[in-house]
N, C-alpha and C positions, 0 to 999 in steps of 0.2 A: 152111227154117231161118230162125229169127228172130234178127236182129242188133240191137244197141243196146238190150238189155233194161234196162241201167242207166238210160238216158234215159227209157224208158217208166215204170220204177219211180219215178224222180224226179218225172216229170210227175204220176203218180198220187198221190204223197205231197203234192205242192204243191196238187193239187186238193182232197184231203182237208182240208188245213190251211185252204184258202180256204172250204170248206164249213163247217168248225167256226167260223171267224170270222164268217161270215154268220149262222149260227145264234145266236151270242152277240150280234151286233148287233141281230138281230130281237128277242131276249129283252130286251135293254136298252131298245130303243124301246118295247116293250110296258110295261115297268116305268115308264119316264118318263111315258108317257101315263096310267098308273094313278095315279102320284103327283100328277098335276094334278086328279084326280077326288076331291072331298071325301068322297064316300060310300065309295070304295075305301080311302082313308086311315083313315077312321073304322072301317071293318070290320077293317082290320089291327090298329088299336089295341084294338078290342074282343076280337079273337082273342088278342092278347098278354095282356090283362087276365084273360081267362077262364083262360088257361094258368097265370098266376101265382096266381090264386085257387085253382085246383085243387091247386097245389103246397102252399099254405099252409093252406087251410081244410078240408082233407079228411084223413082218416086212412087209409081203406082203399085209395083209388086214387092216393095221392100218392107218387111215387117218392122225393121228398125226405123225407117223413115216415118212409117205410119204411126208408130208409138211416140216418136218425138213430136210429130205434127199434132197428134191428139192431145198430148200433154200441154203443148204451148197454146193450142186453141182453148183447152179447158181453163188454163190460167187467165187468158183474155176474157173468156166467158164469165169466170168467177169475178174478176175485177169489174166487168161491165155490170154485174148484178149487185155487188156490194160497194163498189167504189164511191158512189154518191153519198153513202151513209157514213163513211169514215170521217171521224173528227180529227183534226190536226191543228197544231199551232205552236207557239213559242215554248210552252210547257214550263214556265217558270213558277207557276203556282201562286202568283201574286194578285191575280185578278186583273192585271193590266200588262201592257208590254209595248215593245217598240213598233208593232205593226202587224201586217199580214202578208201572205204570199198567195197569189191567184195562179193556179195551174190550169193552163188551157189544153184543149183537145183531150179532155177527161170526161168520163160518164157522169156528169153532174145531174142533179135532180132538176129536170126541165131545162137544162142548159148543157153546154159542153165545157164547163169549167168547175173547178172546186176551189173554194177559198179556205185557206188555213189561217184561222184567226182566233183559235181557242187559247185560253191562258192558263187553264188548270195544269197540274203536273202531268207528265207523260209516264207511260208504263203500262203494264198489264192491266186491262180493264179500264184504261183511261185514254186520253187523247194520244195520237201519234205525233212525234216531233216533226217539224218541217223537214229536217234532214232525212229522216226515215221515209217520209212521204215522197221527197224528191227522188230517192233511190227507186222506190216503187214506180213512180211516174216515169222515170227514164226507161226502166225495163219494159213497162207497158207500151211506151212510145216506140221503142225498138221493135217489139213484136208486131205491133199494129202496122208500122211502116213496111216491115218485111212482108206481111200478109197482103197489104194493099198493092205495093209496087211490083211484086214479083209473082203474082198469082200463086201464093203459097210460098213455102220456103224452098230454097234450092236443094238439090240432092245432098246428102250428108258428106259425100266425098268431093264436093265442089271446091275448087281452088280459086281464090281471088274474088269471091263474090262479096260485094259490099252493099250496104244500105245507108243512105244518107238520112239522118234523123235530125229534125229541127225541134228544139224544145222551146216552148214559149212560157215565160213566167212574168208575172207582174208583181213587183214588190211595192207595198204601200207603207209609208211611215205615219205613225200617229204622233200628235203633238202633245205628249204628256210630260 
């Protein structure tokens, strides 16, 4: 019959902790020696530079590019899905107003335009103001044009890449 198993277990745990500390000490010593070696430091810097270049200057193998591209495509997809149902207008809450704005090249219901002509107050759970809708429209147009004209977005490290975007609005006055 074995007695004092608690003491044996405690000794085993302490031995395992000591072994882990010695392993960490050995690793730290190796890293300290490598930090004094100029070629090892240069190699580490080159590896970091290569990784950063891969993130910024590639399209197909860059996780950063893929993440940005997926996010922007998801935003366009969401707007294509719900854009036609967004209500927008002057938002003065009087039941009438100075007119409306038609936004072209939008995912309208059965068309490619959305008319902002609602007069109720704007805010949470209500219509979107024309100014707010204009900001969304411009962002949507920029993303759409970049996707269409450049076969996707340029790599993230690209310099001097530009996209020309044309916004088309039609403002109508009412005679009240």
